VMD Tcl script that builds the backbone (N, CA, C; Angstrom):
set m [mol new atoms 429]
animate dup $m
set s [atomselect $m all]
$s set {name element resname resid chain x y z} {
  {N N MET 1 A 17.124 -6.958 5.998}
  {CA C MET 1 A 15.711 -6.706 5.860}
  {C C MET 1 A 14.956 -7.888 6.437}
  {N N SER 2 A 14.004 -7.626 7.284}
  {CA C SER 2 A 13.207 -8.664 7.927}
  {C C SER 2 A 11.833 -8.725 7.268}
  {N N ILE 3 A 11.450 -9.897 6.808}
  {CA C ILE 3 A 10.179 -10.074 6.105}
  {C C ILE 3 A 9.378 -11.158 6.811}
  {N N SER 4 A 8.111 -10.899 7.041}
  {CA C SER 4 A 7.239 -11.954 7.552}
  {C C SER 4 A 6.028 -12.058 6.647}
  {N N MET 5 A 5.630 -13.281 6.401}
  {CA C MET 5 A 4.471 -13.523 5.541}
  {C C MET 5 A 3.600 -14.547 6.248}
  {N N GLY 6 A 2.315 -14.406 6.094}
  {CA C GLY 6 A 1.433 -15.388 6.706}
  {C C GLY 6 A -0.007 -15.008 6.525}
  {N N PRO 7 A -0.884 -15.963 6.753}
  {CA C PRO 7 A -2.301 -15.677 6.581}
  {C C PRO 7 A -2.798 -14.719 7.647}
  {N N ARG 8 A -3.713 -13.891 7.233}
  {CA C ARG 8 A -4.374 -12.973 8.147}
  {C C ARG 8 A -5.676 -13.614 8.579}
  {N N LYS 9 A -6.159 -13.244 9.732}
  {CA C LYS 9 A -7.434 -13.807 10.185}
  {C C LYS 9 A -8.513 -13.523 9.155}
  {N N GLY 10 A -9.381 -14.475 8.952}
  {CA C GLY 10 A -10.438 -14.318 7.951}
  {C C GLY 10 A -10.331 -15.451 6.952}
  {N N THR 11 A -10.548 -15.144 5.689}
  {CA C THR 11 A -10.495 -16.163 4.661}
  {C C THR 11 A -9.054 -16.612 4.445}
  {N N PRO 12 A -8.845 -17.822 3.926}
  {CA C PRO 12 A -7.494 -18.321 3.705}
  {C C PRO 12 A -6.663 -17.427 2.779}
  {N N TRP 13 A -7.311 -16.683 1.896}
  {CA C TRP 13 A -6.579 -15.842 0.955}
  {C C TRP 13 A -6.115 -14.536 1.588}
  {N N GLN 14 A -6.568 -14.234 2.776}
  {CA C GLN 14 A -6.153 -12.995 3.434}
  {C C GLN 14 A -4.668 -13.095 3.752}
  {N N GLU 15 A -3.883 -12.307 3.077}
  {CA C GLU 15 A -2.430 -12.339 3.225}
  {C C GLU 15 A -1.954 -11.196 4.100}
  {N N LYS 16 A -0.758 -11.370 4.658}
  {CA C LYS 16 A -0.077 -10.272 5.313}
  {C C LYS 16 A 1.404 -10.405 4.981}
  {N N PHE 17 A 1.937 -9.379 4.382}
  {CA C PHE 17 A 3.338 -9.317 4.000}
  {C C PHE 17 A 3.895 -8.103 4.723}
  {N N GLU 18 A 4.926 -8.298 5.536}
  {CA C GLU 18 A 5.398 -7.216 6.384}
  {C C GLU 18 A 6.920 -7.127 6.383}
  {N N ILE 19 A 7.424 -5.906 6.294}
  {CA C ILE 19 A 8.859 -5.642 6.400}
  {C C ILE 19 A 9.034 -4.607 7.505}
  {N N VAL 20 A 9.885 -4.905 8.481}
  {CA C VAL 20 A 10.024 -4.006 9.620}
  {C C VAL 20 A 11.309 -3.176 9.610}
  {N N ASN 21 A 12.168 -3.385 8.633}
  {CA C ASN 21 A 13.365 -2.546 8.545}
  {C C ASN 21 A 13.652 -2.151 7.095}
  {N N LEU 22 A 12.636 -1.697 6.440}
  {CA C LEU 22 A 12.757 -1.174 5.087}
  {C C LEU 22 A 13.575 0.116 5.145}
  {N N ASP 23 A 14.328 0.394 4.124}
  {CA C ASP 23 A 15.147 1.609 4.110}
  {C C ASP 23 A 14.750 2.465 2.904}
  {N N MET 24 A 13.507 2.939 2.917}
  {CA C MET 24 A 12.989 3.767 1.830}
  {C C MET 24 A 13.190 5.235 2.181}
  {N N LYS 25 A 13.786 5.979 1.255}
  {CA C LYS 25 A 14.070 7.392 1.492}
  {C C LYS 25 A 13.408 8.254 0.419}
  {N N THR 26 A 13.363 9.551 0.681}
  {CA C THR 26 A 12.846 10.498 -0.301}
  {C C THR 26 A 13.561 10.276 -1.631}
  {N N GLY 27 A 12.794 10.168 -2.701}
  {CA C GLY 27 A 13.346 9.928 -4.032}
  {C C GLY 27 A 13.308 8.472 -4.452}
  {N N ASP 28 A 13.051 7.564 -3.504}
  {CA C ASP 28 A 12.988 6.134 -3.812}
  {C C ASP 28 A 11.628 5.750 -4.390}
  {N N ALA 29 A 11.625 4.631 -5.119}
  {CA C ALA 29 A 10.388 4.069 -5.663}
  {C C ALA 29 A 10.295 2.612 -5.244}
  {N N LEU 30 A 9.123 2.214 -4.785}
  {CA C LEU 30 A 8.850 0.841 -4.391}
  {C C LEU 30 A 7.974 0.223 -5.470}
  {N N LYS 31 A 8.456 -0.862 -6.062}
  {CA C LYS 31 A 7.704 -1.556 -7.111}
  {C C LYS 31 A 7.182 -2.864 -6.538}
  {N N ILE 32 A 5.874 -3.017 -6.568}
  {CA C ILE 32 A 5.234 -4.200 -5.992}
  {C C ILE 32 A 4.417 -4.893 -7.075}
  {N N LYS 33 A 4.665 -6.194 -7.237}
  {CA C LYS 33 A 3.865 -7.012 -8.144}
  {C C LYS 33 A 3.146 -8.062 -7.315}
  {N N GLY 34 A 1.956 -8.424 -7.771}
  {CA C GLY 34 A 1.231 -9.452 -7.054}
  {C C GLY 34 A -0.078 -9.792 -7.718}
  {N N LYS 35 A -0.798 -10.685 -7.058}
  {CA C LYS 35 A -2.082 -11.153 -7.591}
  {C C LYS 35 A -3.195 -10.833 -6.605}
  {N N ILE 36 A -4.265 -10.264 -7.154}
  {CA C ILE 36 A -5.465 -9.979 -6.370}
  {C C ILE 36 A -6.299 -11.260 -6.314}
  {N N SER 37 A -6.771 -11.602 -5.129}
  {CA C SER 37 A -7.562 -12.830 -4.990}
  {C C SER 37 A -8.898 -12.702 -5.721}
  {N N GLU 38 A -9.460 -13.838 -6.051}
  {CA C GLU 38 A -10.756 -13.880 -6.752}
  {C C GLU 38 A -11.892 -13.353 -5.877}
  {N N ASP 39 A -11.724 -13.455 -4.562}
  {CA C ASP 39 A -12.799 -13.041 -3.655}
  {C C ASP 39 A -12.395 -11.842 -2.784}
  {N N ALA 40 A -11.475 -11.031 -3.273}
  {CA C ALA 40 A -10.988 -9.881 -2.498}
  {C C ALA 40 A -12.090 -8.854 -2.271}
  {N N ASP 41 A -12.191 -8.383 -1.038}
  {CA C ASP 41 A -13.038 -7.232 -0.728}
  {C C ASP 41 A -12.211 -5.962 -0.871}
  {N N ASP 42 A -10.933 -6.076 -0.469}
  {CA C ASP 42 A -10.007 -4.961 -0.545}
  {C C ASP 42 A -8.596 -5.464 -0.286}
  {N N PHE 43 A -7.632 -4.580 -0.392}
  {CA C PHE 43 A -6.276 -4.843 0.067}
  {C C PHE 43 A -5.653 -3.499 0.398}
  {N N SER 44 A -4.561 -3.537 1.153}
  {CA C SER 44 A -3.902 -2.279 1.486}
  {C C SER 44 A -2.389 -2.435 1.456}
  {N N ILE 45 A -1.745 -1.338 1.066}
  {CA C ILE 45 A -0.293 -1.218 1.133}
  {C C ILE 45 A -0.038 -0.072 2.107}
  {N N ASN 46 A 0.769 -0.339 3.123}
  {CA C ASN 46 A 0.984 0.608 4.205}
  {C C ASN 46 A 2.470 0.923 4.355}
  {N N LEU 47 A 2.797 2.201 4.459}
  {CA C LEU 47 A 4.182 2.642 4.621}
  {C C LEU 47 A 4.276 3.597 5.805}
  {N N GLY 48 A 5.260 3.403 6.657}
  {CA C GLY 48 A 5.445 4.289 7.805}
  {C C GLY 48 A 6.624 3.866 8.643}
  {N N CYS 49 A 6.525 4.117 9.957}
  {CA C CYS 49 A 7.593 3.670 10.853}
  {C C CYS 49 A 7.138 2.481 11.695}
  {N N ARG 50 A 5.824 2.244 11.775}
  {CA C ARG 50 A 5.232 1.073 12.440}
  {C C ARG 50 A 3.750 1.049 12.053}
  {N N SER 51 A 3.068 -0.035 12.386}
  {CA C SER 51 A 1.663 -0.165 11.970}
  {C C SER 51 A 0.767 0.908 12.581}
  {N N SER 52 A 1.152 1.465 13.712}
  {CA C SER 52 A 0.336 2.497 14.358}
  {C C SER 52 A 0.638 3.904 13.841}
  {N N ASP 53 A 1.738 4.051 13.096}
  {CA C ASP 53 A 2.140 5.346 12.541}
  {C C ASP 53 A 2.472 5.173 11.060}
  {N N LEU 54 A 1.498 5.495 10.218}
  {CA C LEU 54 A 1.633 5.298 8.776}
  {C C LEU 54 A 1.655 6.629 8.050}
  {N N ALA 55 A 2.665 6.804 7.232}
  {CA C ALA 55 A 2.737 7.993 6.389}
  {C C ALA 55 A 1.767 7.848 5.219}
  {N N PHE 56 A 1.562 6.578 4.773}
  {CA C PHE 56 A 0.744 6.349 3.588}
  {C C PHE 56 A 0.042 4.999 3.679}
  {N N HIS 57 A -1.269 5.036 3.522}
  {CA C HIS 57 A -2.129 3.847 3.491}
  {C C HIS 57 A -2.860 3.899 2.155}
  {N N PHE 58 A -2.629 2.893 1.300}
  {CA C PHE 58 A -3.224 2.797 -0.033}
  {C C PHE 58 A -4.177 1.613 -0.001}
  {N N ASN 59 A -5.492 1.873 -0.204}
  {CA C ASN 59 A -6.505 0.856 0.049}
  {C C ASN 59 A -7.585 0.799 -1.037}
  {N N PRO 60 A -7.359 0.031 -2.116}
  {CA C PRO 60 A -8.427 -0.183 -3.100}
  {C C PRO 60 A -9.542 -1.038 -2.494}
  {N N ARG 61 A -10.793 -0.560 -2.632}
  {CA C ARG 61 A -11.952 -1.249 -2.061}
  {C C ARG 61 A -12.909 -1.640 -3.183}
  {N N PHE 62 A -13.069 -2.953 -3.369}
  {CA C PHE 62 A -13.917 -3.452 -4.454}
  {C C PHE 62 A -15.393 -3.168 -4.217}
  {N N ASN 63 A -15.845 -3.235 -2.964}
  {CA C ASN 63 A -17.271 -3.038 -2.694}
  {C C ASN 63 A -17.721 -1.601 -2.950}
  {N N GLU 64 A -16.762 -0.650 -2.952}
  {CA C GLU 64 A -17.096 0.748 -3.224}
  {C C GLU 64 A -16.530 1.235 -4.550}
  {N N SER 65 A -15.715 0.423 -5.215}
  {CA C SER 65 A -15.018 0.822 -6.450}
  {C C SER 65 A -14.285 2.150 -6.265}
  {N N VAL 66 A -13.492 2.214 -5.199}
  {CA C VAL 66 A -12.768 3.433 -4.869}
  {C C VAL 66 A -11.394 3.065 -4.292}
  {N N ILE 67 A -10.436 3.969 -4.458}
  {CA C ILE 67 A -9.139 3.841 -3.802}
  {C C ILE 67 A -9.129 4.843 -2.655}
  {N N VAL 68 A -8.956 4.349 -1.445}
  {CA C VAL 68 A -8.892 5.207 -0.267}
  {C C VAL 68 A -7.426 5.336 0.148}
  {N N CYS 69 A -6.973 6.570 0.324}
  {CA C CYS 69 A -5.631 6.833 0.834}
  {C C CYS 69 A -5.778 7.579 2.154}
  {N N ASN 70 A -4.852 7.302 3.069}
  {CA C ASN 70 A -4.932 7.933 4.373}
  {C C ASN 70 A -3.570 7.878 5.048}
  {N N SER 71 A -3.494 8.466 6.229}
  {CA C SER 71 A -2.318 8.371 7.089}
  {C C SER 71 A -2.823 8.088 8.499}
  {N N ARG 72 A -1.905 7.648 9.350}
  {CA C ARG 72 A -2.278 7.235 10.701}
  {C C ARG 72 A -1.212 7.744 11.661}
  {N N CYS 73 A -1.644 8.328 12.762}
  {CA C CYS 73 A -0.715 8.854 13.755}
  {C C CYS 73 A -1.130 8.354 15.133}
  {N N SER 74 A -0.240 7.634 15.806}
  {CA C SER 74 A -0.534 7.066 17.139}
  {C C SER 74 A -1.852 6.306 17.144}
  {N N ASN 75 A -2.017 5.445 16.159}
  {CA C ASN 75 A -3.204 4.588 16.003}
  {C C ASN 75 A -4.474 5.317 15.601}
  {N N ALA 76 A -4.405 6.617 15.329}
  {CA C ALA 76 A -5.595 7.377 14.936}
  {C C ALA 76 A -5.556 7.671 13.438}
  {N N TRP 77 A -6.597 7.232 12.718}
  {CA C TRP 77 A -6.695 7.528 11.295}
  {C C TRP 77 A -6.995 9.004 11.104}
  {N N GLU 78 A -6.510 9.561 9.998}
  {CA C GLU 78 A -6.733 10.968 9.708}
  {C C GLU 78 A -7.752 11.086 8.570}
  {N N ALA 79 A -7.828 12.233 7.924}
  {CA C ALA 79 A -8.838 12.447 6.876}
  {C C ALA 79 A -8.516 11.616 5.633}
  {N N GLU 80 A -9.532 10.903 5.139}
  {CA C GLU 80 A -9.376 10.076 3.938}
  {C C GLU 80 A -9.323 10.921 2.675}
  {N N HIS 81 A -8.564 10.416 1.710}
  {CA C HIS 81 A -8.591 10.942 0.343}
  {C C HIS 81 A -9.141 9.802 -0.508}
  {N N ARG 82 A -10.168 10.098 -1.323}
  {CA C ARG 82 A -10.777 9.064 -2.157}
  {C C ARG 82 A -10.560 9.375 -3.628}
  {N N ASP 83 A -10.155 8.355 -4.371}
  {CA C ASP 83 A -9.945 8.471 -5.814}
  {C C ASP 83 A -10.881 7.474 -6.487}
  {N N ASN 84 A -11.778 7.966 -7.331}
  {CA C ASN 84 A -12.777 7.105 -7.971}
  {C C ASN 84 A -12.289 6.405 -9.228}
  {N N HIS 85 A -11.018 6.574 -9.566}
  {CA C HIS 85 A -10.457 5.852 -10.713}
  {C C HIS 85 A -10.095 4.452 -10.227}
  {N N PHE 86 A -10.953 3.489 -10.522}
  {CA C PHE 86 A -10.752 2.119 -10.011}
  {C C PHE 86 A -10.445 1.197 -11.177}
  {N N CYS 87 A -9.183 0.804 -11.292}
  {CA C CYS 87 A -8.743 -0.003 -12.445}
  {C C CYS 87 A -8.362 -1.424 -12.043}
  {N N PHE 88 A -8.784 -1.861 -10.870}
  {CA C PHE 88 A -8.411 -3.192 -10.383}
  {C C PHE 88 A -9.516 -4.197 -10.667}
  {N N SER 89 A -9.126 -5.444 -10.909}
  {CA C SER 89 A -10.119 -6.503 -11.081}
  {C C SER 89 A -9.674 -7.737 -10.305}
  {N N LYS 90 A -10.646 -8.397 -9.716}
  {CA C LYS 90 A -10.369 -9.590 -8.922}
  {C C LYS 90 A -9.725 -10.664 -9.791}
  {N N GLY 91 A -8.743 -11.361 -9.228}
  {CA C GLY 91 A -8.070 -12.434 -9.945}
  {C C GLY 91 A -6.949 -11.973 -10.855}
  {N N SER 92 A -6.739 -10.672 -10.965}
  {CA C SER 92 A -5.725 -10.166 -11.893}
  {C C SER 92 A -4.354 -10.018 -11.217}
  {N N THR 93 A -3.331 -10.011 -12.054}
  {CA C THR 93 A -1.969 -9.759 -11.609}
  {C C THR 93 A -1.659 -8.304 -11.921}
  {N N ILE 94 A -1.109 -7.587 -10.947}
  {CA C ILE 94 A -0.876 -6.157 -11.126}
  {C C ILE 94 A 0.531 -5.757 -10.694}
  {N N LYS 95 A 0.923 -4.568 -11.132}
  {CA C LYS 95 A 2.169 -3.949 -10.700}
  {C C LYS 95 A 1.835 -2.523 -10.277}
  {N N ILE 96 A 2.313 -2.151 -9.091}
  {CA C ILE 96 A 2.088 -0.812 -8.538}
  {C C ILE 96 A 3.453 -0.218 -8.207}
  {N N ILE 97 A 3.651 1.039 -8.565}
  {CA C ILE 97 A 4.885 1.746 -8.214}
  {C C ILE 97 A 4.526 2.893 -7.287}
  {N N ILE 98 A 5.153 2.920 -6.115}
  {CA C ILE 98 A 4.931 3.994 -5.153}
  {C C ILE 98 A 6.223 4.789 -5.022}
  {N N GLU 99 A 6.167 6.066 -5.402}
  {CA C GLU 99 A 7.329 6.944 -5.277}
  {C C GLU 99 A 7.168 7.789 -4.021}
  {N N MET 100 A 8.246 7.916 -3.268}
  {CA C MET 100 A 8.244 8.780 -2.089}
  {C C MET 100 A 8.960 10.071 -2.458}
  {N N LEU 101 A 8.198 11.141 -2.501}
  {CA C LEU 101 A 8.753 12.453 -2.796}
  {C C LEU 101 A 8.790 13.258 -1.498}
  {N N ALA 102 A 9.430 14.409 -1.506}
  {CA C ALA 102 A 9.573 15.205 -0.280}
  {C C ALA 102 A 8.214 15.605 0.297}
  {N N ASP 103 A 7.265 15.949 -0.576}
  {CA C ASP 103 A 5.992 16.480 -0.106}
  {C C ASP 103 A 4.794 15.560 -0.320}
  {N N LYS 104 A 5.007 14.415 -1.005}
  {CA C LYS 104 A 3.872 13.544 -1.308}
  {C C LYS 104 A 4.334 12.147 -1.692}
  {N N PHE 105 A 3.359 11.258 -1.770}
  {CA C PHE 105 A 3.550 9.929 -2.318}
  {C C PHE 105 A 2.821 9.906 -3.657}
  {N N ARG 106 A 3.444 9.317 -4.659}
  {CA C ARG 106 A 2.818 9.197 -5.978}
  {C C ARG 106 A 2.748 7.715 -6.323}
  {N N VAL 107 A 1.532 7.247 -6.629}
  {CA C VAL 107 A 1.317 5.853 -6.997}
  {C C VAL 107 A 1.026 5.798 -8.484}
  {N N LYS 108 A 1.809 4.989 -9.196}
  {CA C LYS 108 A 1.590 4.789 -10.626}
  {C C LYS 108 A 0.930 3.435 -10.819}
  {N N LEU 109 A -0.254 3.458 -11.436}
  {CA C LEU 109 A -1.002 2.233 -11.683}
  {C C LEU 109 A -0.748 1.737 -13.094}
  {N N GLN 110 A -1.076 0.468 -13.354}
  {CA C GLN 110 A -0.778 -0.165 -14.641}
  {C C GLN 110 A -1.396 0.536 -15.834}
  {N N ASP 111 A -2.564 1.144 -15.638}
  {CA C ASP 111 A -3.243 1.777 -16.765}
  {C C ASP 111 A -2.749 3.202 -17.018}
  {N N GLY 112 A -1.709 3.633 -16.279}
  {CA C GLY 112 A -1.151 4.965 -16.480}
  {C C GLY 112 A -1.682 6.017 -15.527}
  {N N HIS 113 A -2.764 5.703 -14.813}
  {CA C HIS 113 A -3.330 6.649 -13.848}
  {C C HIS 113 A -2.377 6.808 -12.661}
  {N N GLU 114 A -2.342 8.006 -12.101}
  {CA C GLU 114 A -1.524 8.262 -10.924}
  {C C GLU 114 A -2.394 8.788 -9.785}
  {N N VAL 115 A -2.090 8.326 -8.588}
  {CA C VAL 115 A -2.754 8.781 -7.374}
  {C C VAL 115 A -1.693 9.477 -6.534}
  {N N GLU 116 A -2.004 10.689 -6.056}
  {CA C GLU 116 A -1.058 11.412 -5.209}
  {C C GLU 116 A -1.676 11.645 -3.840}
  {N N PHE 117 A -0.824 11.573 -2.824}
  {CA C PHE 117 A -1.261 11.768 -1.444}
  {C C PHE 117 A -0.166 12.521 -0.694}
  {N N PRO 118 A -0.530 13.558 0.068}
  {CA C PRO 118 A 0.505 14.364 0.729}
  {C C PRO 118 A 1.277 13.587 1.800}
  {N N ASN 119 A 2.543 13.935 1.940}
  {CA C ASN 119 A 3.382 13.397 3.011}
  {C C ASN 119 A 3.092 14.247 4.251}
  {N N ARG 120 A 1.964 13.971 4.900}
  {CA C ARG 120 A 1.427 14.813 5.971}
  {C C ARG 120 A 2.371 14.968 7.160}
  {N N HIS 121 A 3.181 13.951 7.422}
  {CA C HIS 121 A 4.042 13.977 8.602}
  {C C HIS 121 A 5.503 14.259 8.257}
  {N N CYS 122 A 5.724 14.662 7.004}
  {CA C CYS 122 A 7.069 15.043 6.533}
  {C C CYS 122 A 8.107 13.949 6.770}
  {N N TYR 123 A 7.725 12.709 6.566}
  {CA C TYR 123 A 8.671 11.603 6.674}
  {C C TYR 123 A 9.753 11.777 5.607}
  {N N ASP 124 A 11.013 11.516 5.962}
  {CA C ASP 124 A 12.071 11.472 4.952}
  {C C ASP 124 A 12.656 10.069 4.855}
  {N N LYS 125 A 12.149 9.155 5.717}
  {CA C LYS 125 A 12.562 7.759 5.681}
  {C C LYS 125 A 11.393 6.887 6.128}
  {N N ILE 126 A 11.208 5.785 5.438}
  {CA C ILE 126 A 10.176 4.806 5.765}
  {C C ILE 126 A 10.883 3.513 6.162}
  {N N SER 127 A 10.547 2.991 7.333}
  {CA C SER 127 A 11.182 1.754 7.782}
  {C C SER 127 A 10.209 0.574 7.824}
  {N N TYR 128 A 8.904 0.846 7.714}
  {CA C TYR 128 A 7.881 -0.197 7.843}
  {C C TYR 128 A 7.009 -0.256 6.596}
  {N N MET 129 A 6.756 -1.471 6.138}
  {CA C MET 129 A 5.824 -1.687 5.035}
  {C C MET 129 A 5.003 -2.930 5.339}
  {N N SER 130 A 3.711 -2.866 5.047}
  {CA C SER 130 A 2.890 -4.074 5.113}
  {C C SER 130 A 1.914 -4.068 3.946}
  {N N VAL 131 A 1.576 -5.262 3.519}
  {CA C VAL 131 A 0.542 -5.454 2.502}
  {C C VAL 131 A -0.443 -6.434 3.120}
  {N N LYS 132 A -1.713 -6.026 3.175}
  {CA C LYS 132 A -2.724 -6.842 3.836}
  {C C LYS 132 A -3.940 -7.017 2.933}
  {N N GLY 133 A -4.710 -8.047 3.213}
  {CA C GLY 133 A -5.963 -8.256 2.503}
  {C C GLY 133 A -5.830 -9.224 1.346}
  {N N GLY 134 A -6.693 -9.068 0.357}
  {CA C GLY 134 A -6.783 -9.997 -0.757}
  {C C GLY 134 A -5.777 -9.743 -1.856}
  {N N PHE 135 A -4.505 -9.659 -1.491}
  {CA C PHE 135 A -3.432 -9.414 -2.460}
  {C C PHE 135 A -2.205 -10.197 -2.020}
  {N N ARG 136 A -1.682 -11.022 -2.907}
  {CA C ARG 136 A -0.485 -11.802 -2.614}
  {C C ARG 136 A 0.704 -11.212 -3.361}
  {N N VAL 137 A 1.696 -10.759 -2.619}
  {CA C VAL 137 A 2.906 -10.189 -3.212}
  {C C VAL 137 A 3.718 -11.299 -3.866}
  {N N THR 138 A 4.083 -11.094 -5.146}
  {CA C THR 138 A 4.940 -12.057 -5.830}
  {C C THR 138 A 6.359 -11.509 -5.986}
  {N N SER 139 A 6.504 -10.177 -6.015}
  {CA C SER 139 A 7.841 -9.578 -6.017}
  {C C SER 139 A 7.749 -8.129 -5.600}
  {N N PHE 140 A 8.852 -7.618 -5.066}
  {CA C PHE 140 A 8.938 -6.203 -4.764}
  {C C PHE 140 A 10.389 -5.782 -4.919}
  {N N LYS 141 A 10.562 -4.512 -5.233}
  {CA C LYS 141 A 11.892 -3.958 -5.450}
  {C C LYS 141 A 11.891 -2.515 -4.992}
  {N N LEU 142 A 12.938 -2.125 -4.283}
  {CA C LEU 142 A 13.104 -0.761 -3.843}
  {C C LEU 142 A 14.239 -0.142 -4.643}
  {N N ASP 143 A 13.913 0.889 -5.432}
  {CA C ASP 143 A 14.916 1.584 -6.267}
  {C C ASP 143 A 15.167 2.979 -5.732}
}
mol reanalyze $m
mol bondsrecalc $m
mol representation Tube
mol addrep $m
């Protein structure tokens, strides 16, 4: 597994955590723990085969108090799904579980809320993951 970490352009807290040979399959769950920065505008967790082709983009946005989910095909974003259940707070430590099912992705949040998003491109394997923005990954596990 290849992992790269480093600051993203912008504020010093802008993180980028990237894995380019993840072996996530249908039925697997990705558990991510980390800390949201005190000055975060947003952060995103991205799953796909490369940054230009994403099966799942999970993007909590503090300025809108919304979770935006989307997919990306050949660098083109598709229709957004918005979930107004916003349970994130700046400066907090969180744990997110993302399950990959045959027809959808299911995200389990700490407060028990779940966000579901369709597997629009029928991926059965995910090889790419990135975490960007005001979120620092402290641990992750693929089950």
